[in-house]
N, C-alpha and C positions, 0 to 999 in steps of 0.2 A: 487520394492515397488509400490503398487497402492496408489492413491492419491484422497482425497476428496477436492474439491475446492468449497468454498462458497464465492462468490464475491459480490460486491455492486450491488443493484438492478439497472436495466437499464430502467425501465418503468417510472421513474420520480415520483413514488408514495412516499409520505412522510411516514417515519417510526415513529411509536408512542411508547411511554414508556409503559411498561418496555421492555427491551431486544433489541430493534433496530435490528430486524432479517433481514438478507439479503437473496436474492434469491440463490437457490442451482443450481450450474452448473454441478456437477458430484458427485456421492455418493460412498464413501468407508469409512470403519471404522478406517483406519490406520493413515491417515494424512489429517487434515482439515485446510483450510485457510479461514479466515474471515477478511474483511476490510470494514471500514465505518467511518461515522461521526455521533455523537449523542449529542444532546443538551437536557439536562434534564430540566423539568419544575418544579421539586420539589426536595428538599433534603430529600428523604425518602430511607430507606434501601430496596434494591431489592435482593432477594435470588434466586439462581439458582443451580442446581446439578452440581457437578464436575465430568467430565468424567475421567475414569481411564487412567493414563498415565501422560504426561508432557505437560502443557499448557504454551506457550510462548506468553506474552502479551506485544506488543510494543505500548506504549502510545507516539504518536508523539507530541501531544499538549493537553492541558487540565489537569484536576486533578480529582482524585477519591480516596476514602478510601475503603480498602478491608479487610474483615475478613475471616479467615478459622479456623476450630476447632483446639485448642491447640497451636495457634500461636498469637503473639501480632498483634494488628491492624496495617496495613500498609497504609501510605499515598503515593500515586504515582503521580508524576507530570512529564509531558513530557518535553524533550524526555527521556524516561526511558524504560528499559526492565524489566518486572516482570515475574517470573516463579512460577508456582504452580504445585507441584507433588502430585498425589493422587493415592492410590491403594486400595480404599475402597468406601463405600457408604457415601459420604460426600457432603456438600453444601458449597458454598461461598456466602458472602453477600457484596454488593457494594453500595456506596452512591456517587453520582456524583455532582461535582460543577455545579452551575447553571449560572455562570458568563461567561463561555467560552465553546465552543463546544469541545467535546472529539474526537480527531482523533485517531483511533486505528487500529492495525493489529494484529490478533491473529492466532497463529499456534498451533493446538492440535495434539500432537503425541501420538497415541494409544499404549497400552501395547505391542501389537505384533510388532509394528515398533521399539520400544525401545529394545525388546528382540532380534530382528534379526540384530540389529546394536549396540551391546554392545560396550561401549567405546566412543560412540559419546559424551555423557555428563558425568560430574562427578558422581561417584557412590552415593554420599550423596543426589543427586537429584532424581535418578531413582530407587534406591534399598531401599525401605521403606515398605516392606510387612507388612500389618496389623497395621501400625503406623498411626499417624495423618498426614494430609497433611502438606507439607512444602512450605512456600512462601518466596521468596527472590526478591530483586530488585537492579538495578544498572543503572547508566547512559547509554544511548544508543549511540553507536558511530555513526559518520556521515554516514558511509557506510550503516549501517542498516536503518537510516532515509531515505537515497536516495532510497534504495530498497523498502521501504514501499510506497514511492511516486510512484515508477514505478508500483507497484501492484495496488494502488488506482486509477491510471489514465490509466489503460489498456483499449485500444479501440478495441481489437480483439473480435471476436464472434465465436461461435460454437467450433468445435474441436481444432482449433488453439488457442483459448482463454484458453481452458483446458490445452493444452500443455505448453503454455507460463506461466500461473500461477502455474502449477505444478512444472516447473523448478524454479520459484521464491520461491515457498514454500521450496524446497530443499536448495536453496541458503540462505534463512532466517535461516533454521535449522543449516547450516554450520557456518554462522556468529555468531549465538547464542552459538553454541558449542565452537567456538574459544574464544568468550568473557567470557563465564562461566568457561572455563578451565584455564583462566588467561593468555592466549597467547597474547603477545603484538602486536600492529599494528603500522606501521610507521606513523609519523605525516603527515597530508595531508593539511596543510595550516591553515589559521585563522578560528576560531570557528564561526559557524553561529548560532545566537540566535534564540529562539522560535519566537520572534516578526518578525525577518527577514525572517524566513521560511514562515510565514503567508503573508508577503509582496511579497515574491517570488511566492507563489501560486497565489496571486492576479494578479501579472504580467502575469503569465501563462494564467489565465482566460481572461485577456484583450487581450492577443495575439491570442488565439484561437477564441475569439469572434469577431475578425475583420480580417478574412482571406483574404478578397478582398483588403483591404488597411491596413495592419498591421502597428502599430506605429514603429518608429525608435527606436533603442536601447536607445538613449538619452531620447526620449519622454516617453518610457516605464518606464525607471528608475525614471524619474522625477515624473511620475504619482503615483508611489508607494512609493516615498520618499526615494530612494536609489541613490547612484552614479552609473554610468554605470559599473565601474570595479567591485564594490561589487555585483551588480546584476549578472554580467557575471560569477563571481566565485561561487556565491551562487546558481545560476540556475544549474550549472553543478553538484554541490554537492547534490542538492535536487532531480534533475531529471536525473542525470547521463549523460547529454549531453549539448551542447551549446544551446543558445536561437535560433539561426538560424536553427540548425539541428533539434531541437524539432519542430519548426514551419513547416519545410519541411516534416518531417515524419508525423505530424498530418494532413497536407494538403493531402498527398498522401493516407493515410488511409481513410480519409473522402471521397476522390474521389473514392477509390476502393469500399467503402460501397455504395455510390450513384450509381455507375455503376452497381452494383449487385442488389440493392434493389429498385431503383427508375427508372421511365420511363423518363430519361433525355438523350439527346445526348451528345457526347464527348465534344463538344465546350461549352455547357451549364455547364457541370460539371467542366471543366477547369476554367471557369469564376467564378463559385461559390466558388472555393477554392483559387482563386487569381493567376491563371496562364494564360498566353496566350496559345492558343491551341498548337502551335508549341513547346514551352518550356515544356508544360504539357506532351506531348507525349514522349519527350526525358527523362524527369525525371521519368515518370511512368514506361517506359520500363527498365530503369536502376534499379529501385526499385523492380519491380515484374517479370522482364524477359519477359513480353509480352506487346503488345501495348494496350492502353485503348479500341481500337475498337475490339480487340479480346475478351475482357471481355464482351462488349455489345453483 
């Protein structure tokens, strides 16, 4: 299967209403992935055409109301998974809450993708030739929320970014198919609320904003109003790894980017990401299989 990946913009340019369009990394009509954050400045209906196929809309946080022809109006509040199946020339209309940013991840599966993988999703979602679109929604499991966080915080560039996000798109399709087919998942610890997810994201931002002198776990937890254990458990659920492992991976990815893109020597790069040169060389070689001097 070929994959279209539409990922968050990396140029820092603010996106304006309506639509919150993201930059395109790779084009193909069968599978498209969109991720971003949108804060509406007005509660007005915005209409857009529905592509043929199945749209999976993961609302991580925030709230919106959605209308499609022939169906009751849906109110969707994160964390939720909404599906819209369409096989004709239809449009949907959305109105976004203005009191909280909408964090979303959207996966669009085209008709060809669905036809070549019959049985992925329940028939009532995918086999509606000539009928009105169908919209459903349900709570999103924690595994899906963690996956969306991994998509939204991807630091890779170029072909490796396409490959990584393409795999995450297929993973999102698999988790959605499992959920919509009614397959049960084992319990995986205490529930993480939407407000706690926002605090965990804030902790992540603080962590990567202080690479040279990152706060201790206790200080980080105190700053975002959580206890260390709750932050540790929640961080793993949201980002799929521990606080320390996330910090180490982020440091090494930033170092790799600097070595490739900037005119800096190895010692300066090591200092910028919070390593001593000796420890940096060991960690970098373990992660990438080559020394940082080989990259330079």
